[in-house]
PQR file with spaces between the fields and no chain letter, atoms N, CA, C, O and H, PARSE charges and radii, in Angstrom:
ATOM       1  N    MET     1     106.625   11.439  115.158 -0.4000 1.5000
ATOM       2  CA   MET     1     107.667   10.601  115.086 -0.0000 2.0000
ATOM       3  C    MET     1     106.681    9.485  114.967  0.5500 1.7000
ATOM       4  O    MET     1     105.817    9.182  115.790 -0.5500 1.4000
ATOM       5  N    LEU     2     107.067    8.632  113.241 -0.4000 1.5000
ATOM       6  CA   LEU     2     105.887    7.696  113.644 -0.0000 2.0000
ATOM       7  C    LEU     2     106.321    6.429  114.271  0.5500 1.7000
ATOM       8  O    LEU     2     107.476    6.036  114.434 -0.5500 1.4000
ATOM       9  H    LEU     2     107.768    8.878  112.572  0.4000 1.0000
ATOM      10  N    ARG     3     105.031    5.760  114.650 -0.4000 1.5000
ATOM      11  CA   ARG     3     105.436    4.632  115.553 -0.0000 2.0000
ATOM      12  C    ARG     3     104.592    3.200  115.110  0.5500 1.7000
ATOM      13  O    ARG     3     104.083    2.395  115.890 -0.5500 1.4000
ATOM      14  H    ARG     3     104.093    6.079  114.518  0.4000 1.0000
ATOM      15  N    GLY     4     104.606    3.140  113.645 -0.4000 1.5000
ATOM      16  CA   GLY     4     103.818    1.778  113.411 -0.0000 2.0000
ATOM      17  C    GLY     4     102.603    2.140  112.993  0.5500 1.7000
ATOM      18  O    GLY     4     101.715    1.322  112.755 -0.5500 1.4000
ATOM      19  H    GLY     4     105.019    3.794  113.011  0.4000 1.0000
ATOM      20  N    GLU     5     102.506    3.107  112.900 -0.4000 1.5000
ATOM      21  CA   GLU     5     100.828    3.806  112.901 -0.0000 2.0000
ATOM      22  C    GLU     5     100.451    3.925  111.621  0.5500 1.7000
ATOM      23  O    GLU     5      99.264    3.888  111.296 -0.5500 1.4000
ATOM      24  H    GLU     5     103.228    3.771  113.093  0.4000 1.0000
ATOM      25  N    ILE     6     101.517    4.096  110.695 -0.4000 1.5000
ATOM      26  CA   ILE     6     100.941    4.154  109.409 -0.0000 2.0000
ATOM      27  C    ILE     6     101.521    3.421  108.260  0.5500 1.7000
ATOM      28  O    ILE     6     102.626    3.748  107.826 -0.5500 1.4000
ATOM      29  H    ILE     6     102.481    4.126  110.959  0.4000 1.0000
ATOM      30  N    GLY     7     100.916    2.557  107.799 -0.4000 1.5000
ATOM      31  CA   GLY     7     100.998    1.563  106.967 -0.0000 2.0000
ATOM      32  C    GLY     7     102.513    1.500  105.716  0.5500 1.7000
ATOM      33  O    GLY     7     102.282    2.467  104.990 -0.5500 1.4000
ATOM      34  H    GLY     7     100.019    2.291  108.151  0.4000 1.0000
ATOM      35  N    HIS     8     103.266    1.122  105.425 -0.4000 1.5000
ATOM      36  CA   HIS     8     104.254    1.345  104.553 -0.0000 2.0000
ATOM      37  C    HIS     8     103.745    0.739  103.178  0.5500 1.7000
ATOM      38  O    HIS     8     103.713   -0.492  103.192 -0.5500 1.4000
ATOM      39  H    HIS     8     103.453    0.337  106.015  0.4000 1.0000
ATOM      40  N    THR     9     103.426    1.211  102.246 -0.4000 1.5000
ATOM      41  CA   THR     9     102.430    0.828  100.991 -0.0000 2.0000
ATOM      42  C    THR     9     103.769    1.053   99.788  0.5500 1.7000
ATOM      43  O    THR     9     103.445    0.991   98.602 -0.5500 1.4000
ATOM      44  H    THR     9     103.452    2.210  102.235  0.4000 1.0000
ATOM      45  N    LYS    10     105.261    1.313  100.144 -0.4000 1.5000
ATOM      46  CA   LYS    10     105.904    1.219   99.073 -0.0000 2.0000
ATOM      47  C    LYS    10     106.783    0.095   98.866  0.5500 1.7000
ATOM      48  O    LYS    10     106.588   -0.842   99.639 -0.5500 1.4000
ATOM      49  H    LYS    10     105.524    1.364  101.108  0.4000 1.0000
ATOM      50  N    LYS    11     107.672   -0.041   98.042 -0.4000 1.5000
ATOM      51  CA   LYS    11     108.839   -1.163   97.825 -0.0000 2.0000
ATOM      52  C    LYS    11     109.162   -1.138   98.929  0.5500 1.7000
ATOM      53  O    LYS    11     108.914   -0.265   99.760 -0.5500 1.4000
ATOM      54  H    LYS    11     107.830    0.721   97.413  0.4000 1.0000
ATOM      55  N    PRO    12     110.052   -2.590   99.116 -0.5600 1.5000
ATOM      56  CA   PRO    12     109.646   -3.734   98.847  0.2800 2.0000
ATOM      57  C    PRO    12     108.177   -4.465   98.782  0.5500 1.7000
ATOM      58  O    PRO    12     107.693   -3.972   99.801 -0.5500 1.4000
ATOM      59  N    ASP    13     107.321   -5.175   98.341 -0.4000 1.5000
ATOM      60  CA   ASP    13     106.308   -6.049   98.577 -0.0000 2.0000
ATOM      61  C    ASP    13     106.707   -6.960   99.826  0.5500 1.7000
ATOM      62  O    ASP    13     107.783   -7.524  100.021 -0.5500 1.4000
ATOM      63  H    ASP    13     107.715   -5.575   97.514  0.4000 1.0000
ATOM      64  N    LEU    14     105.454   -6.956  100.695 -0.4000 1.5000
ATOM      65  CA   LEU    14     105.678   -7.429  101.937 -0.0000 2.0000
ATOM      66  C    LEU    14     105.682   -9.000  101.544  0.5500 1.7000
ATOM      67  O    LEU    14     106.411   -9.641  102.300 -0.5500 1.4000
ATOM      68  H    LEU    14     104.579   -6.498  100.537  0.4000 1.0000
ATOM      69  N    ASP    15     105.077   -9.738  100.596 -0.4000 1.5000
ATOM      70  CA   ASP    15     105.579  -11.152  100.524 -0.0000 2.0000
ATOM      71  C    ASP    15     106.802  -11.700  100.341  0.5500 1.7000
ATOM      72  O    ASP    15     107.173  -12.782  100.796 -0.5500 1.4000
ATOM      73  H    ASP    15     104.485   -9.217   99.981  0.4000 1.0000
ATOM      74  N    ASN    16     107.685  -10.642   99.397 -0.4000 1.5000
ATOM      75  CA   ASN    16     109.029  -11.040   99.107 -0.0000 2.0000
ATOM      76  C    ASN    16     109.606  -10.476  100.238  0.5500 1.7000
ATOM      77  O    ASN    16     110.771  -10.866  100.326 -0.5500 1.4000
ATOM      78  H    ASN    16     107.384   -9.764   99.028  0.4000 1.0000
ATOM      79  N    MET    17     109.320   -9.786  101.068 -0.4000 1.5000
ATOM      80  CA   MET    17     110.284   -9.728  102.102 -0.0000 2.0000
ATOM      81  C    MET    17     110.291  -10.965  102.854  0.5500 1.7000
ATOM      82  O    MET    17     111.304  -11.582  103.184 -0.5500 1.4000
ATOM      83  H    MET    17     108.374   -9.470  100.997  0.4000 1.0000
ATOM      84  N    ALA    18     108.699  -11.391  103.184 -0.4000 1.5000
ATOM      85  CA   ALA    18     108.427  -12.566  104.127 -0.0000 2.0000
ATOM      86  C    ALA    18     109.338  -13.782  103.759  0.5500 1.7000
ATOM      87  O    ALA    18     109.860  -14.608  104.507 -0.5500 1.4000
ATOM      88  H    ALA    18     107.876  -10.890  102.916  0.4000 1.0000
ATOM      89  N    LYS    19     109.393  -13.639  102.129 -0.4000 1.5000
ATOM      90  CA   LYS    19     110.179  -15.117  101.449 -0.0000 2.0000
ATOM      91  C    LYS    19     111.314  -14.894  101.432  0.5500 1.7000
ATOM      92  O    LYS    19     111.987  -15.924  101.465 -0.5500 1.4000
ATOM      93  H    LYS    19     108.968  -12.968  101.521  0.4000 1.0000
ATOM      94  N    GLN    20     112.017  -13.749  101.384 -0.4000 1.5000
ATOM      95  CA   GLN    20     113.552  -13.265  102.140 -0.0000 2.0000
ATOM      96  C    GLN    20     113.822  -13.375  103.395  0.5500 1.7000
ATOM      97  O    GLN    20     114.918  -12.961  103.776 -0.5500 1.4000
ATOM      98  H    GLN    20     111.470  -12.912  101.357  0.4000 1.0000
ATOM      99  N    LEU    21     113.112  -13.821  104.124 -0.4000 1.5000
ATOM     100  CA   LEU    21     113.323  -14.170  105.909 -0.0000 2.0000
ATOM     101  C    LEU    21     113.328  -15.537  105.657  0.5500 1.7000
ATOM     102  O    LEU    21     114.426  -16.094  105.631 -0.5500 1.4000
ATOM     103  H    LEU    21     112.222  -14.156  103.814  0.4000 1.0000
ATOM     104  N    LYS    22     112.357  -16.164  105.472 -0.4000 1.5000
ATOM     105  CA   LYS    22     112.493  -17.553  105.599 -0.0000 2.0000
ATOM     106  C    LYS    22     113.325  -17.943  104.909  0.5500 1.7000
ATOM     107  O    LYS    22     113.773  -18.937  105.479 -0.5500 1.4000
ATOM     108  H    LYS    22     111.465  -15.712  105.493  0.4000 1.0000
ATOM     109  N    ASP    23     114.089  -17.717  103.572 -0.4000 1.5000
ATOM     110  CA   ASP    23     115.289  -18.321  103.089 -0.0000 2.0000
ATOM     111  C    ASP    23     116.111  -18.259  103.986  0.5500 1.7000
ATOM     112  O    ASP    23     116.559  -19.306  104.453 -0.5500 1.4000
ATOM     113  H    ASP    23     113.725  -16.909  103.109  0.4000 1.0000
ATOM     114  N    ALA    24     116.509  -17.068  104.446 -0.4000 1.5000
ATOM     115  CA   ALA    24     117.656  -16.623  105.550 -0.0000 2.0000
ATOM     116  C    ALA    24     117.837  -17.620  106.573  0.5500 1.7000
ATOM     117  O    ALA    24     118.930  -18.026  106.970 -0.5500 1.4000
ATOM     118  H    ALA    24     116.145  -16.217  104.067  0.4000 1.0000
ATOM     119  N    MET    25     116.390  -18.095  107.089 -0.4000 1.5000
ATOM     120  CA   MET    25     116.222  -18.687  107.927 -0.0000 2.0000
ATOM     121  C    MET    25     116.900  -19.907  107.866  0.5500 1.7000
ATOM     122  O    MET    25     117.580  -20.312  108.808 -0.5500 1.4000
ATOM     123  H    MET    25     115.503  -17.765  106.766  0.4000 1.0000
ATOM     124  N    SER    26     116.745  -20.583  106.710 -0.4000 1.5000
ATOM     125  CA   SER    26     116.775  -21.598  106.190 -0.0000 2.0000
ATOM     126  C    SER    26     118.235  -21.882  105.947  0.5500 1.7000
ATOM     127  O    SER    26     118.827  -22.918  106.249 -0.5500 1.4000
ATOM     128  H    SER    26     116.193  -20.254  105.945  0.4000 1.0000
ATOM     129  N    ARG    27     118.682  -20.914  105.414 -0.4000 1.5000
ATOM     130  CA   ARG    27     120.607  -20.767  105.303 -0.0000 2.0000
ATOM     131  C    ARG    27     121.185  -20.999  106.340  0.5500 1.7000
ATOM     132  O    ARG    27     122.016  -21.899  106.453 -0.5500 1.4000
ATOM     133  H    ARG    27     118.201  -20.072  105.169  0.4000 1.0000
ATOM     134  N    THR    28     120.754  -20.035  107.488 -0.4000 1.5000
ATOM     135  CA   THR    28     121.395  -20.258  108.467 -0.0000 2.0000
ATOM     136  C    THR    28     121.120  -21.510  109.207  0.5500 1.7000
ATOM     137  O    THR    28     121.950  -21.626  110.109 -0.5500 1.4000
ATOM     138  H    THR    28     120.078  -19.303  107.397  0.4000 1.0000
ATOM     139  N    GLY    29     120.211  -22.571  109.177 -0.4000 1.5000
ATOM     140  CA   GLY    29     119.958  -23.774  109.672 -0.0000 2.0000
ATOM     141  C    GLY    29     119.083  -23.845  110.626  0.5500 1.7000
ATOM     142  O    GLY    29     118.744  -24.868  111.221 -0.5500 1.4000
ATOM     143  H    GLY    29     119.537  -22.477  108.445  0.4000 1.0000
ATOM     144  N    PHE    30     118.476  -22.135  110.889 -0.4000 1.5000
ATOM     145  CA   PHE    30     117.461  -22.324  111.701 -0.0000 2.0000
ATOM     146  C    PHE    30     116.222  -23.433  111.929  0.5500 1.7000
ATOM     147  O    PHE    30     115.831  -23.748  113.053 -0.5500 1.4000
ATOM     148  H    PHE    30     118.751  -21.305  110.406  0.4000 1.0000
ATOM     149  N    TRP    31     115.715  -23.927  110.793 -0.4000 1.5000
ATOM     150  CA   TRP    31     115.008  -24.788  110.377 -0.0000 2.0000
ATOM     151  C    TRP    31     115.527  -25.611  109.433  0.5500 1.7000
ATOM     152  O    TRP    31     116.426  -25.206  108.697 -0.5500 1.4000
ATOM     153  H    TRP    31     116.032  -23.671  109.880  0.4000 1.0000
ATOM     154  N    GLY    32     115.073  -26.748  109.345 -0.4000 1.5000
ATOM     155  CA   GLY    32     115.598  -27.241  107.801 -0.0000 2.0000
ATOM     156  C    GLY    32     114.985  -27.062  106.779  0.5500 1.7000
ATOM     157  O    GLY    32     115.615  -27.630  105.888 -0.5500 1.4000
ATOM     158  H    GLY    32     114.342  -27.077  109.942  0.4000 1.0000
ATOM     159  N    ASP    33     114.057  -26.568  106.365 -0.4000 1.5000
ATOM     160  CA   ASP    33     113.712  -25.671  105.425 -0.0000 2.0000
ATOM     161  C    ASP    33     111.952  -25.178  105.481  0.5500 1.7000
ATOM     162  O    ASP    33     111.089  -25.629  106.234 -0.5500 1.4000
ATOM     163  H    ASP    33     113.545  -26.107  107.089  0.4000 1.0000
ATOM     164  N    ASP    34     111.853  -24.458  104.758 -0.4000 1.5000
ATOM     165  CA   ASP    34     110.763  -23.543  105.021 -0.0000 2.0000
ATOM     166  C    ASP    34     109.421  -23.707  104.676  0.5500 1.7000
ATOM     167  O    ASP    34     108.466  -22.975  104.937 -0.5500 1.4000
ATOM     168  H    ASP    34     112.554  -24.091  104.146  0.4000 1.0000
ATOM     169  N    ARG    35     109.473  -25.014  103.905 -0.4000 1.5000
ATOM     170  CA   ARG    35     108.150  -26.011  103.786 -0.0000 2.0000
ATOM     171  C    ARG    35     107.601  -26.597  105.063  0.5500 1.7000
ATOM     172  O    ARG    35     106.675  -27.403  104.974 -0.5500 1.4000
ATOM     173  H    ARG    35     110.248  -25.609  103.693  0.4000 1.0000
ATOM     174  N    GLN    36     108.255  -26.153  106.654 -0.4000 1.5000
ATOM     175  CA   GLN    36     107.875  -26.546  107.635 -0.0000 2.0000
ATOM     176  C    GLN    36     107.136  -25.256  108.384  0.5500 1.7000
ATOM     177  O    GLN    36     106.665  -25.238  109.522 -0.5500 1.4000
ATOM     178  H    GLN    36     109.008  -25.499  106.727  0.4000 1.0000
ATOM     179  N    VAL    37     107.170  -24.319  107.529 -0.4000 1.5000
ATOM     180  CA   VAL    37     106.016  -22.837  108.042 -0.0000 2.0000
ATOM     181  C    VAL    37     105.140  -23.322  107.659  0.5500 1.7000
ATOM     182  O    VAL    37     105.051  -23.973  106.619 -0.5500 1.4000
ATOM     183  H    VAL    37     107.552  -24.333  106.605  0.4000 1.0000
ATOM     184  N    VAL    38     103.842  -22.955  108.898 -0.4000 1.5000
ATOM     185  CA   VAL    38     102.386  -23.249  108.285 -0.0000 2.0000
ATOM     186  C    VAL    38     101.714  -22.432  108.721  0.5500 1.7000
ATOM     187  O    VAL    38     100.497  -22.554  108.588 -0.5500 1.4000
ATOM     188  H    VAL    38     103.914  -22.425  109.743  0.4000 1.0000
ATOM     189  N    SER    39     102.254  -21.314  109.394 -0.4000 1.5000
ATOM     190  CA   SER    39     101.672  -20.314  109.249 -0.0000 2.0000
ATOM     191  C    SER    39     102.494  -18.935  109.706  0.5500 1.7000
ATOM     192  O    SER    39     103.358  -18.895  110.582 -0.5500 1.4000
ATOM     193  H    SER    39     103.243  -21.215  109.502  0.4000 1.0000
ATOM     194  N    LEU    40     102.001  -17.773  108.869 -0.4000 1.5000
ATOM     195  CA   LEU    40     102.837  -16.415  108.606 -0.0000 2.0000
ATOM     196  C    LEU    40     101.178  -15.183  109.028  0.5500 1.7000
ATOM     197  O    LEU    40      99.993  -15.148  108.695 -0.5500 1.4000
ATOM     198  H    LEU    40     101.299  -17.806  108.157  0.4000 1.0000
ATOM     199  N    ARG    41     102.010  -14.471  109.818 -0.4000 1.5000
ATOM     200  CA   ARG    41     101.092  -13.141  110.279 -0.0000 2.0000
ATOM     201  C    ARG    41     102.361  -11.848  110.077  0.5500 1.7000
ATOM     202  O    ARG    41     103.297  -11.652  110.852 -0.5500 1.4000
ATOM     203  H    ARG    41     102.972  -14.500  110.089  0.4000 1.0000
ATOM     204  N    CYS    42     102.055  -11.088  108.821 -0.4000 1.5000
ATOM     205  CA   CYS    42     103.122  -10.273  108.685 -0.0000 2.0000
ATOM     206  C    CYS    42     102.433   -8.738  108.494  0.5500 1.7000
ATOM     207  O    CYS    42     101.225   -8.505  108.464 -0.5500 1.4000
ATOM     208  H    CYS    42     101.295  -11.248  108.191  0.4000 1.0000
ATOM     209  N    SER    43     103.226   -8.031  108.407 -0.4000 1.5000
ATOM     210  CA   SER    43     103.060   -6.318  108.774 -0.0000 2.0000
ATOM     211  C    SER    43     104.164   -5.704  108.302  0.5500 1.7000
ATOM     212  O    SER    43     105.254   -6.264  108.416 -0.5500 1.4000
ATOM     213  H    SER    43     104.208   -8.221  108.431  0.4000 1.0000
ATOM     214  N    LYS    44     104.058   -4.555  107.747 -0.4000 1.5000
ATOM     215  CA   LYS    44     104.923   -3.798  107.495 -0.0000 2.0000
ATOM     216  C    LYS    44     104.369   -2.370  107.516  0.5500 1.7000
ATOM     217  O    LYS    44     103.380   -2.134  106.822 -0.5500 1.4000
ATOM     218  H    LYS    44     103.173   -4.100  107.655  0.4000 1.0000
ATOM     219  N    CYS    45     105.045   -1.182  108.417 -0.4000 1.5000
ATOM     220  CA   CYS    45     105.001   -0.398  108.642 -0.0000 2.0000
ATOM     221  C    CYS    45     106.247    0.732  108.834  0.5500 1.7000
ATOM     222  O    CYS    45     107.408    0.328  108.896 -0.5500 1.4000
ATOM     223  H    CYS    45     105.848   -1.374  108.980  0.4000 1.0000
ATOM     224  N    TYR    46     105.970    1.988  108.912 -0.4000 1.5000
ATOM     225  CA   TYR    46     107.344    2.877  109.018 -0.0000 2.0000
ATOM     226  C    TYR    46     107.823    2.788  110.515  0.5500 1.7000
ATOM     227  O    TYR    46     107.095    2.648  111.498 -0.5500 1.4000
ATOM     228  H    TYR    46     105.026    2.316  108.861  0.4000 1.0000
ATOM     229  N    ALA    47     109.124    2.893  110.492 -0.4000 1.5000
ATOM     230  CA   ALA    47     109.805    2.833  111.784 -0.0000 2.0000
ATOM     231  C    ALA    47     110.837    4.339  111.818  0.5500 1.7000
ATOM     232  O    ALA    47     110.919    5.116  110.867 -0.5500 1.4000
ATOM     233  H    ALA    47     109.716    3.007  109.694  0.4000 1.0000
ATOM     234  N    ALA    48     111.560    4.501  113.139 -0.4000 1.5000
ATOM     235  CA   ALA    48     112.385    5.048  113.244 -0.0000 2.0000
ATOM     236  C    ALA    48     113.636    4.651  112.718  0.5500 1.7000
ATOM     237  O    ALA    48     114.424    5.476  112.257 -0.5500 1.4000
ATOM     238  H    ALA    48     111.493    3.870  113.911  0.4000 1.0000
ATOM     239  N    VAL    49     113.907    3.227  112.767 -0.4000 1.5000
ATOM     240  CA   VAL    49     114.980    2.642  112.899 -0.0000 2.0000
ATOM     241  C    VAL    49     114.424    1.133  111.923  0.5500 1.7000
ATOM     242  O    VAL    49     113.595    0.283  112.248 -0.5500 1.4000
ATOM     243  H    VAL    49     113.267    2.556  113.142  0.4000 1.0000
ATOM     244  N    PRO    50     115.079    1.221  110.926 -0.5600 1.5000
ATOM     245  CA   PRO    50     114.488    0.683  110.044  0.2800 2.0000
ATOM     246  C    PRO    50     114.747   -1.033  110.639  0.5500 1.7000
ATOM     247  O    PRO    50     115.848   -1.115  111.183 -0.5500 1.4000
ATOM     248  N    HIS    51     114.175   -2.016  110.639 -0.4000 1.5000
ATOM     249  CA   HIS    51     114.041   -3.507  111.530 -0.0000 2.0000
ATOM     250  C    HIS    51     113.133   -4.448  111.125  0.5500 1.7000
ATOM     251  O    HIS    51     112.021   -4.172  110.675 -0.5500 1.4000
ATOM     252  H    HIS    51     113.280   -1.949  110.198  0.4000 1.0000
ATOM     253  N    TRP    52     113.677   -5.813  111.305 -0.4000 1.5000
ATOM     254  CA   TRP    52     112.645   -6.790  111.591 -0.0000 2.0000
ATOM     255  C    TRP    52     112.348   -7.160  112.923  0.5500 1.7000
ATOM     256  O    TRP    52     113.212   -7.163  113.800 -0.5500 1.4000
ATOM     257  H    TRP    52     114.581   -6.037  111.670  0.4000 1.0000
ATOM     258  N    GLU    53     110.948   -7.531  113.153 -0.4000 1.5000
ATOM     259  CA   GLU    53     110.345   -8.424  114.457 -0.0000 2.0000
ATOM     260  C    GLU    53     110.167   -9.744  114.011  0.5500 1.7000
ATOM     261  O    GLU    53     109.549   -9.993  112.977 -0.5500 1.4000
ATOM     262  H    GLU    53     110.246   -7.528  112.441  0.4000 1.0000
ATOM     263  N    VAL    54     110.768  -10.769  114.864 -0.4000 1.5000
ATOM     264  CA   VAL    54     110.283  -11.870  114.421 -0.0000 2.0000
ATOM     265  C    VAL    54     109.900  -13.040  115.751  0.5500 1.7000
ATOM     266  O    VAL    54     110.638  -13.204  116.722 -0.5500 1.4000
ATOM     267  H    VAL    54     111.270  -10.567  115.704  0.4000 1.0000
ATOM     268  N    ALA    55     108.593  -13.772  115.525 -0.4000 1.5000
ATOM     269  CA   ALA    55     108.464  -14.334  116.507 -0.0000 2.0000
ATOM     270  C    ALA    55     108.345  -15.731  116.289  0.5500 1.7000
ATOM     271  O    ALA    55     107.282  -15.805  115.672 -0.5500 1.4000
ATOM     272  H    ALA    55     107.994  -13.639  114.736  0.4000 1.0000
ATOM     273  N    VAL    56     108.808  -16.950  116.423 -0.4000 1.5000
ATOM     274  CA   VAL    56     109.086  -18.363  115.902 -0.0000 2.0000
ATOM     275  C    VAL    56     108.311  -18.990  117.103  0.5500 1.7000
ATOM     276  O    VAL    56     108.787  -18.787  118.221 -0.5500 1.4000
ATOM     277  H    VAL    56     109.672  -16.890  116.924  0.4000 1.0000
ATOM     278  N    TYR    57     106.944  -19.877  116.977 -0.4000 1.5000
ATOM     279  CA   TYR    57     106.378  -20.708  118.023 -0.0000 2.0000
ATOM     280  C    TYR    57     105.955  -22.375  117.545  0.5500 1.7000
ATOM     281  O    TYR    57     105.142  -22.709  116.683 -0.5500 1.4000
ATOM     282  H    TYR    57     106.557  -20.042  116.070  0.4000 1.0000
ATOM     283  N    PRO    58     106.569  -23.012  118.180 -0.5600 1.5000
ATOM     284  CA   PRO    58     106.580  -24.531  117.473  0.2800 2.0000
ATOM     285  C    PRO    58     104.801  -24.977  117.673  0.5500 1.7000
ATOM     286  O    PRO    58     103.921  -24.681  118.481 -0.5500 1.4000
ATOM     287  N    LEU    59     104.882  -25.686  116.664 -0.4000 1.5000
ATOM     288  CA   LEU    59     103.412  -26.414  116.329 -0.0000 2.0000
ATOM     289  C    LEU    59     103.245  -27.242  117.105  0.5500 1.7000
ATOM     290  O    LEU    59     103.943  -28.249  117.230 -0.5500 1.4000
ATOM     291  H    LEU    59     105.597  -25.926  116.008  0.4000 1.0000
ATOM     292  N    GLU    60     102.171  -26.908  117.831 -0.4000 1.5000
ATOM     293  CA   GLU    60     101.428  -28.420  118.905 -0.0000 2.0000
ATOM     294  C    GLU    60     101.537  -29.492  118.127  0.5500 1.7000
ATOM     295  O    GLU    60     101.575  -29.435  116.898 -0.5500 1.4000
ATOM     296  H    GLU    60     101.604  -26.090  117.730  0.4000 1.0000
ATOM     297  N    ALA    61     101.595  -30.579  118.832 -0.4000 1.5000
ATOM     298  CA   ALA    61     101.572  -32.030  118.286 -0.0000 2.0000
ATOM     299  C    ALA    61      99.939  -32.087  118.528  0.5500 1.7000
ATOM     300  O    ALA    61      99.209  -31.761  119.464 -0.5500 1.4000
ATOM     301  H    ALA    61     101.564  -30.625  119.830  0.4000 1.0000
ATOM     302  N    ARG    62      99.734  -32.646  117.259 -0.4000 1.5000
ATOM     303  CA   ARG    62      98.057  -33.148  117.692 -0.0000 2.0000
ATOM     304  C    ARG    62      97.787  -34.433  116.999  0.5500 1.7000
ATOM     305  O    ARG    62      98.431  -34.581  115.961 -0.5500 1.4000
ATOM     306  H    ARG    62     100.327  -32.911  116.499  0.4000 1.0000
ATOM     307  N    ASP    63      96.962  -35.424  117.341 -0.4000 1.5000
ATOM     308  CA   ASP    63      96.718  -37.028  117.001 -0.0000 2.0000
ATOM     309  C    ASP    63      95.832  -36.507  115.718  0.5500 1.7000
ATOM     310  O    ASP    63      95.069  -35.542  115.671 -0.5500 1.4000
ATOM     311  H    ASP    63      96.438  -35.303  118.185  0.4000 1.0000
ATOM     312  N    ALA    64      96.235  -37.606  114.523 -0.4000 1.5000
ATOM     313  CA   ALA    64      95.647  -37.496  113.434 -0.0000 2.0000
ATOM     314  C    ALA    64      94.309  -38.026  113.152  0.5500 1.7000
ATOM     315  O    ALA    64      93.805  -37.868  112.040 -0.5500 1.4000
ATOM     316  H    ALA    64      96.855  -38.390  114.561  0.4000 1.0000
């Protein structure tokens, strides 16, 4: 069984998948707009059960 050890190089494109996820989170009201996203770390690999794993962290407040 493959457990994320082999990268998935077939369609869909990873950047398109990330855009779909950000759009879905915007439509459900998770955030006001995906323009608020300042950093992404994405990967795509084979799995026994197709799924998404998402972690969202707030941006630390910083002085200008």
